[in-house]
FIGU-425480 format. One record per residue (C-alpha): residue in one letter; x, y, z; residue number from 1. Coordinates in Angstrom, 3 decimals. Layout:
% FIGU-425480
   r          u          v          w     k
   A          X          Y          Z   NUM
...
% end
This chain:
% FIGU-425480
   r          u          v          w     k
   M     60.126    192.988     34.884     1
   S     61.678    195.372     33.103     2
   T     64.106    198.669     34.774     3
   D     63.769    201.239     32.191     4
   Q     59.159    200.779     32.522     5
   T     57.447    204.284     33.285     6
   L     55.991    205.618     36.885     7
   Q     52.913    204.708     35.587     8
   Q     53.671    201.167     34.330     9
   T     55.109    200.699     37.542    10
   V     51.790    201.914     39.469    11
   D     49.981    199.570     38.139    12
   A     52.011    196.876     38.232    13
   F     52.366    197.425     42.167    14
   L     48.941    198.413     42.593    15
   A     47.713    194.708     40.835    16
   H     50.391    192.963     43.224    17
   K     48.901    194.801     45.982    18
   R     45.231    193.655     44.773    19
   A     46.052    190.230     44.157    20
   H     46.743    190.260     47.903    21
   G     43.615    191.079     48.807    22
   R     43.682    194.514     49.432    23
   K     41.448    197.052     47.827    24
   Y     44.149    200.069     46.956    25
   H     41.496    202.387     46.138    26
   S     41.879    205.508     48.482    27
   E     46.126    204.690     48.369    28
   E     45.225    204.381     43.641    29
   R     43.824    207.960     43.266    30
   E     47.049    209.174     45.955    31
   L     49.679    207.036     43.521    32
   R     47.305    208.483     40.219    33
   L     47.970    212.524     41.890    34
   L     51.615    211.602     42.057    35
   V     52.014    210.915     38.042    36
   A     50.194    213.558     36.682    37
   F     52.323    215.035     39.180    38
   A     55.626    213.733     37.996    39
   D     53.979    214.520     34.705    40
   E     54.132    218.341     35.033    41
   H     56.743    218.068     36.004    42
   N     58.731    215.638     32.737    43
   A     59.325    212.737     35.200    44
   D     58.300    209.791     33.406    45
   G     59.827    207.118     34.245    46
   L     60.682    206.176     37.951    47
   S     63.759    207.195     38.065    48
   D     63.809    210.817     37.890    49
   L     61.677    211.258     41.209    50
   T     64.385    212.260     43.415    51
   P     64.171    213.021     46.846    52
   A     63.358    217.327     46.304    53
   L     60.817    216.356     43.065    54
   L     58.772    213.779     46.106    55
   E     59.351    216.307     48.851    56
   Q     57.780    219.384     46.298    57
   F     54.981    216.121     45.834    58
   L     53.748    215.758     49.570    59
   G     53.995    219.722     49.777    60
   S     51.502    220.656     47.353    61
   R     48.929    218.416     48.468    62
   A     46.677    219.821     51.489    63
   R     47.122    218.182     54.414    64
   S     46.804    220.184     56.754    65
   Q     45.825    216.625     59.776    66
   P     49.589    215.211     60.356    67
   R     47.848    211.905     59.713    68
   S     46.710    212.697     56.734    69
   F     50.105    214.033     55.854    70
   N     51.225    210.781     56.988    71
   H     49.416    208.394     55.087    72
   L     50.285    210.348     52.081    73
   R     53.581    209.612     52.828    74
   N     53.622    205.532     53.548    75
   V     51.181    205.033     50.225    76
   V     53.842    206.214     48.602    77
   G     56.665    205.360     50.719    78
   C     55.086    201.576     50.013    79
   L     55.303    202.017     46.486    80
   M     59.170    202.893     46.523    81
   D     59.810    200.436     48.880    82
   W     58.092    198.262     46.358    83
   A     60.451    199.503     43.495    84
   V     63.300    198.439     45.351    85
   T     62.760    195.271     46.150    86
   Q     61.761    194.301     42.326    87
   E     65.058    195.555     41.143    88
   L     63.736    198.739     40.095    89
   I     65.628    201.377     41.976    90
   A     68.469    200.702     43.915    91
   V     67.143    202.501     46.410    92
   S     63.812    205.023     47.810    93
   P     64.196    208.251     46.948    94
   L     61.946    209.430     49.666    95
   R     63.696    211.171     52.550    96
   T     60.387    213.330     54.133    97
   R     60.375    212.443     57.496    98
   R     56.358    211.615     58.623    99
   R     55.083    214.499     60.706   100
   R     54.982    214.476     64.993   101
   V     51.366    212.919     65.778   102
   T     50.146    214.787     68.285   103
   S     47.940    212.860     71.261   104
   Q     44.127    212.651     70.562   105
   R     41.075    212.586     72.311   106
   I     39.814    209.343     73.035   107
   P     36.144    207.865     71.380   108
   F     33.086    208.201     73.013   109
   L     31.619    204.828     74.279   110
   F     28.467    203.832     75.038   111
   D     27.136    202.122     77.613   112
   A     24.592    199.770     77.667   113
   A     21.631    202.723     78.833   114
   Q     23.083    204.735     76.462   115
   A     22.729    202.496     73.214   116
   R     19.245    201.591     74.476   117
   R     18.236    205.196     74.179   118
   L     20.328    205.541     70.650   119
   L     18.180    202.802     69.767   120
   D     14.695    203.955     71.251   121
   E     15.335    207.467     69.521   122
   A     16.083    205.484     65.729   123
   S     13.047    203.685     66.020   124
   R     10.656    206.714     66.377   125
   L     12.342    208.168     62.910   126
   P      9.458    209.265     61.055   127
   D      8.938    207.840     57.073   128
   N      8.270    210.785     54.817   129
   P      8.572    209.719     50.646   130
   R     10.958    208.732     50.008   131
   A     12.279    206.571     52.726   132
   A      9.269    204.631     54.461   133
   R     10.126    202.240     57.607   134
   R     13.475    204.405     58.738   135
   G     12.698    203.171     61.850   136
   T     12.258    200.193     61.964   137
   T     15.645    199.961     59.606   138
   Y     17.364    202.382     61.691   139
   R     17.146    201.046     64.251   140
   T     18.528    197.772     63.421   141
   M     21.644    198.939     61.642   142
   F     22.810    201.001     64.435   143
   A     22.103    197.366     66.642   144
   L     24.795    195.377     64.503   145
   C     26.691    198.190     64.630   146
   Y     27.241    198.535     68.965   147
   G     25.957    194.538     69.053   148
   L     28.536    193.363     66.794   149
   G     30.771    195.302     65.968   150
   L     30.157    196.414     62.850   151
   R     31.719    199.321     60.563   152
   A     29.415    200.964     59.479   153
   G     29.761    200.496     55.338   154
   E     29.962    196.403     56.445   155
   V     26.161    196.845     57.796   156
   C     25.038    199.181     54.538   157
   G     26.669    195.982     52.296   158
   L     24.535    193.039     54.186   159
   R     23.283    190.978     51.536   160
   L     19.514    188.798     52.545   161
   G     21.715    185.670     51.638   162
   D     23.939    186.709     54.598   163
   V     21.909    186.500     56.653   164
   D     22.046    182.477     57.749   165
   T     18.941    181.566     60.097   166
   G     19.257    178.247     60.690   167
   R     23.096    178.550     62.180   168
   D     22.835    181.959     63.688   169
   L     25.390    183.464     61.105   170
   L     26.539    186.957     59.191   171
   V     28.005    186.721     56.391   172
   V     29.978    189.784     56.283   173
   R     31.593    190.259     52.963   174
   G     34.031    192.311     51.766   175
   G     35.049    194.683     54.597   176
   K     38.260    196.229     54.845   177
   F     41.530    195.004     53.057   178
   G     38.629    192.953     51.124   179
   K     38.666    190.122     54.010   180
   S     35.428    188.302     54.590   181
   R     34.609    186.700     57.970   182
   L     31.758    184.622     59.318   183
   V     30.264    186.550     62.321   184
   P     27.667    184.862     64.830   185
   H     25.278    186.589     66.852   186
   G     23.103    185.177     69.704   187
   P     18.849    185.195     69.940   188
   R     17.988    189.303     70.713   189
   I     20.565    190.239     67.311   190
   A     18.653    187.241     65.264   191
   A     15.037    188.450     66.364   192
   L     15.872    191.877     64.876   193
   L     17.590    190.176     61.501   194
   G     14.357    187.967     60.879   195
   A     11.737    191.297     61.528   196
   Q     14.235    192.732     58.989   197
   L     13.988    190.046     56.276   198
   E     10.654    190.028     56.862   199
   R     10.174    193.078     55.965   200
   R     11.854    193.422     53.118   201
   R     10.061    189.922     51.450   202
   E      6.926    192.113     51.967   203
   D      8.571    194.837     49.473   204
   D      9.316    191.324     47.101   205
   A     12.592    191.103     47.861   206
   T     14.022    187.461     47.457   207
   A     17.119    187.217     45.794   208
   A     19.949    186.622     47.667   209
   E     21.817    190.178     46.796   210
   D     19.247    192.046     47.184   211
   P     20.483    194.223     49.872   212
   M     19.113    193.867     53.288   213
   F     18.735    197.692     54.157   214
   T     17.348    199.774     51.180   215
   F     14.755    202.830     50.735   216
   V     15.379    204.057     46.937   217
   A     15.051    201.811     43.708   218
   N     16.780    198.677     45.891   219
   R     19.996    200.221     46.424   220
   P     21.259    199.690     49.979   221
   V     21.784    202.495     52.557   222
   D     24.799    204.442     51.849   223
   P     26.904    204.588     55.254   224
   C     27.541    208.434     54.976   225
   T     23.108    208.808     54.989   226
   A     23.525    206.596     57.854   227
   S     26.468    208.618     59.894   228
   Q     24.451    211.711     59.169   229
   V     21.072    209.443     60.773   230
   F     23.531    209.110     63.349   231
   H     24.733    212.519     64.344   232
   R     20.703    213.778     64.015   233
   L     19.987    210.951     66.115   234
   V     22.890    212.383     68.771   235
   M     22.091    215.591     69.332   236
   A     18.119    214.778     70.074   237
   L     20.449    212.762     72.892   238
   D     21.868    215.409     74.690   239
   L     24.513    212.975     75.996   240
   R     27.275    214.069     77.766   241
   V     30.956    214.214     76.819   242
   P     33.614    213.981     78.770   243
   D     36.683    216.255     78.723   244
   G     39.382    215.133     76.073   245
   V     36.695    212.847     74.143   246
   S     35.523    213.229     70.928   247
   P     31.790    213.448     70.328   248
   P     30.030    210.446     69.188   249
   T     30.307    209.218     65.725   250
   L     28.769    205.965     64.650   251
   H     31.683    204.461     64.758   252
   C     31.651    204.917     68.371   253
   L     29.318    202.120     68.176   254
   R     32.393    200.005     67.349   255
   H     34.448    200.881     70.056   256
   S     32.179    200.273     72.293   257
   F     31.354    196.677     71.214   258
   A     35.323    196.040     71.666   259
   V     35.298    198.133     75.081   260
   G     32.512    196.053     76.288   261
   C     33.743    192.919     75.333   262
   L     37.166    193.485     77.556   263
   L     35.062    194.650     80.228   264
   R     32.793    191.654     80.212   265
   W     35.169    188.977     80.355   266
   Y     36.699    190.977     83.226   267
   R     33.804    190.447     85.192   268
   Q     33.939    186.477     83.711   269
   G     36.164    185.910     85.414   270
   L     38.905    185.707     82.446   271
   N     41.849    186.517     80.997   272
   P     41.496    188.275     77.865   273
   A     44.272    188.208     77.311   274
   D     43.910    184.726     75.980   275
   R     40.189    185.835     74.219   276
   L     42.685    189.171     72.309   277
   H     42.638    186.608     69.170   278
   Q     38.824    185.332     69.006   279
   L     37.897    189.336     69.193   280
   S     40.647    190.164     66.679   281
   T     39.226    187.549     63.863   282
   F     35.543    188.792     64.732   283
   M     35.972    192.126     64.261   284
   G     37.753    191.926     61.102   285
   H     41.248    192.111     62.125   286
   V     44.243    191.166     60.368   287
   D     46.306    190.888     63.560   288
   P     45.219    192.238     67.660   289
   D     47.410    194.872     67.110   290
   S     44.848    196.429     65.118   291
   T     42.455    195.286     67.529   292
   A     43.882    196.902     70.744   293
   I     43.325    200.515     68.757   294
   Y     39.782    199.990     69.956   295
   L     40.526    198.858     73.507   296
   T     40.310    202.173     75.192   297
   I     40.724    202.047     78.753   298
   T     38.010    203.449     80.747   299
   T     38.082    203.229     84.679   300
   E     35.725    200.427     84.725   301
   L     38.152    198.829     83.231   302
   L     40.315    199.710     85.514   303
   D     39.156    198.854     88.180   304
   E     38.067    195.386     87.205   305
   A     41.896    194.917     86.120   306
   N     43.085    196.294     89.525   307
   N     40.396    193.669     91.266   308
   R     41.880    191.100     89.556   309
   F     45.323    192.438     90.111   310
   E     44.377    191.963     93.823   311
   R     42.911    188.732     93.479   312
   Y     46.077    187.245     91.896   313
   A     48.003    188.624     94.213   314
   A     46.432    188.587     97.471   315
   P     48.355    184.727     98.564   316
   A     51.688    186.959     98.260   317
   W     50.635    189.508    101.210   318
   T     48.878    187.063    103.269   319
   E     52.346    185.252    103.353   320
   G     54.370    188.901    104.076   321
   E     52.670    189.317    106.636   322
   R     53.032    186.236    108.332   323
% end
């Protein structure tokens, strides 16, 4: 690479590099385009024109009141600078701005089985409207996939008819986070829900493998934002009690609930969760178990099961000590 290339050329090469490794980098591209525009306004056309003061000024010019949002922008710029160093485009990164301290956050709301059933029952009662037929069955199936398989809302909305393998009870989840696709096996209950949804779509004359699984208007997939809005209205109707220190329920909380539910079942089945964390990570489409660990909120039930397991493990030593 030429060391005299423009900042725009550097950003383009950096994005191409990331996408060659399967990363989407859509939001990151928007933020880097803002950096290019800001640098252009300050007559900094080349990568070498970026100074610590200019980068700090850029970061300060963006409305990022939350530490996590600011840190994300700062990290995107930092990744670009570090990559430029590895490509020998610059000798050292000019980024000196430090990350902001993130204060403790409230834990996500976790749906237990009874609350999840109430949510799905409430979804099934959603009335149709002129622009959306079968709203109840559609949203009930979508939310069941989020809770029962831990799928992201965007993954559920993006399902196509060809992604359902009825012969092997598999879902093909394409283009998940970081552009990863994966196979998701499921049990008979999920198979029945998917089979019923396939039948409804066939009644709509949808037969092509690329036709969306969930749609209302002009064969367009249900938008994740629309699904989230429907979820919020249902939750308000349920009037769930949110404990102190817990965030109000969001659609993504169903994915959190799935992960914690798996951990709890393993404890109760006498299995070692640490031995299965890699499997859960793969199932949920994570890059590594560290990403999965973010979802494993410690609950009272998990603490009880962990304490019971420790007591069973330590019981022989206690008995020996009493002799």
